[in-house]
C-alpha positions in Angstrom: 131.0 47.0 134.1 135.1 47.1 133.4 135.1 44.2 131.4 134.2 46.1 127.9 134.9 48.0 126.2 132.7 50.6 127.4 132.5 50.1 130.5 136.8 50.7 130.7 135.4 53.5 128.6 132.9 54.9 130.9 134.9 54.2 134.6 137.7 55.9 133.3 135.3 58.9 132.3 135.3 59.1 135.6 138.5 58.3 137.2 139.7 61.0 135.2 136.5 63.8 135.7 135.3 64.0 131.9 131.7 64.4 131.1 130.3 63.1 128.2 129.6 65.9 126.6 133.6 66.9 127.2 134.4 63.6 125.3 132.0 64.2 122.2 133.1 68.0 122.0 137.3 66.1 121.9 135.3 63.8 118.9 133.4 65.7 117.2 130.0 64.1 118.2 127.1 64.8 120.1 126.6 63.4 123.4 123.7 61.6 122.7 125.8 59.1 120.1 128.4 59.4 124.0 125.0 58.5 125.8 124.6 55.5 123.1 127.1 53.8 124.1 127.0 53.5 127.4 123.2 52.9 127.0 123.2 50.2 125.1 126.6 49.0 126.1 127.7 49.0 122.3 131.4 49.9 121.5 132.1 53.2 119.2 133.1 52.4 116.3 136.9 51.8 115.4 138.4 54.7 114.3 137.3 56.8 118.0 138.9 54.2 120.1 142.4 55.7 119.4 140.6 58.9 119.8 139.3 58.2 123.0 142.8 56.7 124.8 144.0 59.4 123.0 142.0 61.8 125.7 141.3 59.4 129.0 145.1 58.9 128.3 145.1 55.7 128.6 146.8 53.3 126.1 144.2 51.7 122.9 145.5 47.6 124.2 143.8 48.9 127.5 140.5 49.8 126.4 140.5 46.8 123.8 141.8 43.9 126.0 141.5 45.3 129.7 145.1 44.4 130.1 145.9 45.3 133.5 148.4 48.0 133.2 146.3 51.5 131.9 149.0 53.0 131.0 147.9 56.4 132.5 149.2 59.1 130.5 148.4 62.7 129.6 149.5 65.0 127.0 150.0 68.8 127.9 148.0 71.3 125.9 151.7 71.9 124.0 152.0 68.5 123.4 148.2 67.8 121.8 148.7 71.0 120.0 152.8 70.1 118.7 151.1 66.4 117.7 148.0 68.4 115.8 150.2 70.7 114.1 152.2 67.9 112.8 149.9 65.4 111.6 148.5 67.5 109.8 151.2 69.1 108.2 152.7 68.4 104.8 155.2 65.3 104.5 157.6 68.1 104.1 157.1 70.1 106.9 156.7 67.3 108.9 160.5 65.9 108.1 161.8 69.5 109.0 159.4 68.9 112.3 160.8 65.9 112.9 164.6 67.2 112.4 164.1 70.3 114.9 163.4 68.6 117.2 165.5 66.0 116.9 168.8 68.6 116.9 167.3 70.9 119.7 166.9 66.8 121.5 169.5 64.5 121.2 174.0 66.2 120.8 174.4 63.6 118.6 172.5 65.5 115.9 172.9 69.1 116.8 176.0 68.5 114.2 173.4 67.0 111.2 171.2 69.5 111.3 171.2 73.7 112.2 168.2 73.6 114.6 167.5 78.3 113.8 167.3 77.6 110.2 165.0 74.7 111.0 162.9 77.2 112.0 163.0 80.2 109.6 162.0 77.7 106.8 159.2 77.0 109.3 157.8 80.6 109.8 159.3 81.9 106.7 156.3 79.2 104.8 
């Protein structure tokens, strides 16, 4: 069954011990919708593929093409929260968050960006 997108989704769900209800909750849809994909061997709408890949910890390429390497990765809850915060931030705050991350992780940027000032700016908003 893993020769289709649906097959790879449900195979990975089984491996990762993710239920249809859990996947549905993460996607903000009903469990019956997820079940219908399997029952009809009908792939989910394209706008869900990226989210499903993230939830299952595999690449979009793996889900769509069945590439040999599913490139499994798991984001921690803190990493997921940071991504959600970044994606929902204004463009200005996204730049601040990005520069703060650079200032904390790359010595080259320590001189160019003051991480404490960026934190103060973010906290004041």
